[in-house]
C-alpha positions as CSV (number, residue, x, y, z in Angstrom):
1,M,29.0,63.7,-9.2
2,Q,25.8,65.7,-9.5
3,L,23.0,64.8,-11.8
4,S,22.9,68.4,-13.1
5,S,26.4,68.2,-14.4
6,L,25.6,65.2,-16.7
7,S,24.6,65.6,-20.3
8,V,21.1,64.7,-21.4
9,T,22.4,61.4,-22.9
10,Q,24.1,60.5,-19.6
11,R,21.0,61.4,-17.6
12,R,18.9,59.1,-19.8
13,A,21.5,56.3,-19.4
14,V,21.4,56.7,-15.6
15,A,17.5,56.8,-15.6
16,G,17.5,53.6,-17.8
17,L,19.9,51.9,-15.5
18,V,17.7,52.8,-12.5
19,V,14.6,51.5,-14.3
20,L,16.5,48.3,-15.3
21,V,17.6,47.7,-11.7
22,L,14.0,48.3,-10.4
23,A,12.6,45.9,-13.1
24,V,15.0,43.2,-12.1
25,L,14.2,43.6,-8.5
26,F,10.4,43.9,-8.7
27,L,9.2,42.4,-12.0
28,P,9.4,38.8,-10.8
29,R,7.2,39.6,-7.8
30,L,4.7,41.5,-9.9
31,V,4.5,38.7,-12.6
32,G,4.3,36.0,-9.9
33,H,1.3,37.7,-8.2
34,R,-0.3,38.8,-11.4
35,G,-0.8,42.3,-10.3
36,A,-1.9,41.5,-6.7
37,A,-1.5,44.5,-4.5
38,A,-1.0,42.6,-1.2
39,P,2.4,41.5,-0.2
40,P,3.2,37.8,-0.6
41,V,2.1,35.5,2.3
42,A,4.0,32.5,3.2
43,L,1.9,29.3,3.3
44,V,2.1,27.4,6.5
45,R,1.7,23.6,6.0
46,P,1.2,21.2,8.9
47,A,4.2,19.0,9.5
48,R,3.8,15.5,8.1
49,S,4.7,12.6,10.2
50,A,7.6,10.5,9.0
51,P,6.7,7.2,7.2
52,E,8.3,5.3,10.1
53,A,5.8,6.8,12.5
54,Q,2.9,5.0,10.8
55,P,1.8,2.1,13.0
56,Q,2.9,-1.3,11.6
57,V,2.4,-4.9,12.3
58,V,5.1,-7.6,11.9
59,V,3.9,-11.0,10.6
60,D,5.6,-14.2,9.7
61,V,4.5,-15.6,6.4
62,V,5.5,-19.2,5.8
63,G,4.6,-22.1,3.5
64,A,4.0,-21.9,-0.2
65,V,5.1,-18.3,-0.8
66,R,8.1,-17.0,-2.7
67,L,9.7,-15.0,0.1
68,P,8.8,-16.6,3.4
69,G,9.8,-14.8,6.6
70,L,9.0,-11.7,8.7
71,H,7.3,-8.8,6.9
72,K,6.3,-5.3,8.2
73,L,3.0,-4.0,6.9
74,P,0.8,-1.0,7.8
75,R,-1.8,-1.7,10.5
76,G,-5.2,-2.5,9.1
77,T,-3.9,-4.6,6.2
78,R,-5.2,-8.0,5.3
79,I,-3.7,-11.5,4.9
80,A,-3.8,-11.0,1.1
81,D,-1.4,-8.1,1.6
82,A,1.0,-10.2,3.7
83,V,1.0,-12.9,1.0
84,A,1.8,-10.3,-1.6
85,A,4.6,-8.9,0.6
86,A,6.0,-12.4,0.7
87,G,6.3,-12.4,-3.1
88,G,3.0,-14.0,-3.7
89,A,1.9,-17.6,-3.5
90,T,3.8,-20.3,-5.4
91,P,2.0,-22.3,-8.0
92,K,1.7,-25.2,-5.5
93,A,-0.2,-23.0,-2.9
94,D,-3.7,-23.9,-1.9
95,L,-5.1,-20.4,-1.3
96,A,-8.6,-21.8,-0.8
97,L,-7.5,-22.8,2.7
98,V,-6.4,-19.3,3.6
99,N,-8.8,-16.5,4.5
100,L,-7.2,-13.8,2.5
101,A,-9.7,-11.2,3.7
102,A,-8.8,-11.6,7.4
103,P,-7.1,-8.6,9.0
104,L,-3.6,-8.9,10.2
105,A,-2.6,-8.9,13.9
106,D,0.9,-8.1,15.1
107,G,3.0,-11.1,15.7
108,E,0.7,-13.4,13.7
109,Q,2.0,-16.3,11.6
110,I,0.3,-16.8,8.2
111,V,0.6,-20.3,6.9
112,V,0.0,-20.8,3.1
113,P,-0.3,-24.5,2.7
114,A,0.7,-26.4,-0.5
115,R,-1.9,-28.5,-2.2
116,G,-2.0,-32.0,-0.8
117,A,0.3,-31.1,2.1
118,A,-0.2,-33.1,5.3
119,G,-1.2,-30.1,7.3
120,A,-3.7,-28.8,4.7
121,A,-6.2,-31.6,5.5
122,A,-6.3,-30.9,9.2
123,A,-9.7,-30.9,10.7
124,P,-11.2,-27.4,10.6
125,A,-12.2,-27.4,14.2
126,G,-8.7,-28.5,15.4
127,S,-8.0,-31.6,17.3
128,P,-5.6,-32.6,20.1
129,T,-2.9,-33.4,17.5
130,A,-3.6,-30.3,15.4
131,P,-4.7,-27.4,17.6
132,L,-6.5,-24.5,16.0
133,D,-4.7,-21.1,16.0
134,L,-7.0,-18.5,17.6
135,N,-5.3,-15.7,15.7
136,T,-5.9,-17.1,12.2
137,A,-9.0,-19.3,12.6
138,T,-12.0,-18.5,10.4
139,L,-15.5,-18.2,11.7
140,E,-16.3,-21.7,10.4
141,Q,-13.3,-23.2,12.1
142,L,-14.1,-21.5,15.5
143,D,-17.8,-22.6,15.1
144,G,-16.6,-26.2,14.9
145,L,-15.1,-26.1,18.4
146,P,-17.1,-27.8,21.2
147,G,-19.4,-25.3,22.9
148,I,-18.7,-22.5,20.4
149,G,-21.6,-21.6,18.1
150,P,-21.8,-19.1,15.3
151,A,-22.5,-16.1,17.6
152,T,-19.6,-16.9,20.0
153,A,-17.3,-17.6,17.0
154,A,-18.2,-14.1,15.7
155,K,-17.5,-12.6,19.1
156,I,-14.0,-14.2,19.1
157,V,-13.2,-12.8,15.7
158,D,-14.5,-9.4,16.6
159,F,-12.5,-9.4,19.8
160,R,-9.4,-10.4,17.9
161,Q,-9.9,-7.6,15.3
162,E,-10.4,-5.0,18.0
163,H,-7.8,-6.0,20.5
164,G,-5.1,-7.8,18.4
165,P,-3.9,-11.3,18.7
166,F,-4.4,-13.7,21.6
167,H,-1.3,-14.4,23.6
168,S,-2.8,-17.1,25.7
169,V,-5.9,-19.3,25.7
170,E,-6.9,-17.7,29.0
171,E,-7.4,-14.4,27.2
172,L,-10.6,-15.9,25.8
173,D,-12.1,-15.1,29.2
174,A,-12.4,-11.5,28.0
175,V,-14.7,-12.6,25.1
176,P,-18.4,-12.2,26.1
177,G,-20.0,-15.7,26.5
178,I,-16.8,-17.5,27.3
179,G,-15.9,-18.4,30.9
180,P,-13.4,-20.5,32.8
181,T,-15.4,-23.8,32.1
182,R,-15.4,-23.2,28.4
183,I,-11.7,-22.3,28.4
184,E,-10.9,-25.6,30.2
185,Q,-12.8,-27.5,27.4
186,L,-10.8,-25.6,24.7
187,K,-7.4,-26.3,26.2
188,G,-5.5,-28.5,23.8
189,L,-7.9,-27.7,21.0
190,V,-6.7,-24.1,20.5
191,L,-3.5,-22.2,20.8
192,P,-2.7,-18.5,20.7
């Protein structure tokens, strides 16, 4: 069928149909770009890493908490975050004995003592019957150890924060200012 053989009304209908088809095809693009003359450009976004790829630490939260046990937390979180992940402290917890601001180390055990518990009154510097945990000890507790002053205690905490938890007492040899003689003095008083 030729266009010249159509009546004027039929030609207008065909022209209207062509305009309608073109409008349906191109109007969304024109409206979407608000009259931009350039063709659409696809945005390239960098791939995001999966949440599982984020480094994590696993800690054991025990004592006066609502959900004791193992908890996975993002690296760089604090003991306060671990206590919160364990459902928070119970009303009987004595949080004054816990350094909530200390950073977490992978494999660490966080003990939240109950008020008046037998272990809560342990000597801060540790003793042969209650050794001090090198991975959770505060500056004050470390400073109370024989031969360890405030500067060395700070070096132990700094080393622990930078390198992670101690796995043996002998690893203290890597801390500046602590040698084999000091490690022998600390055996039985500290544990990893």
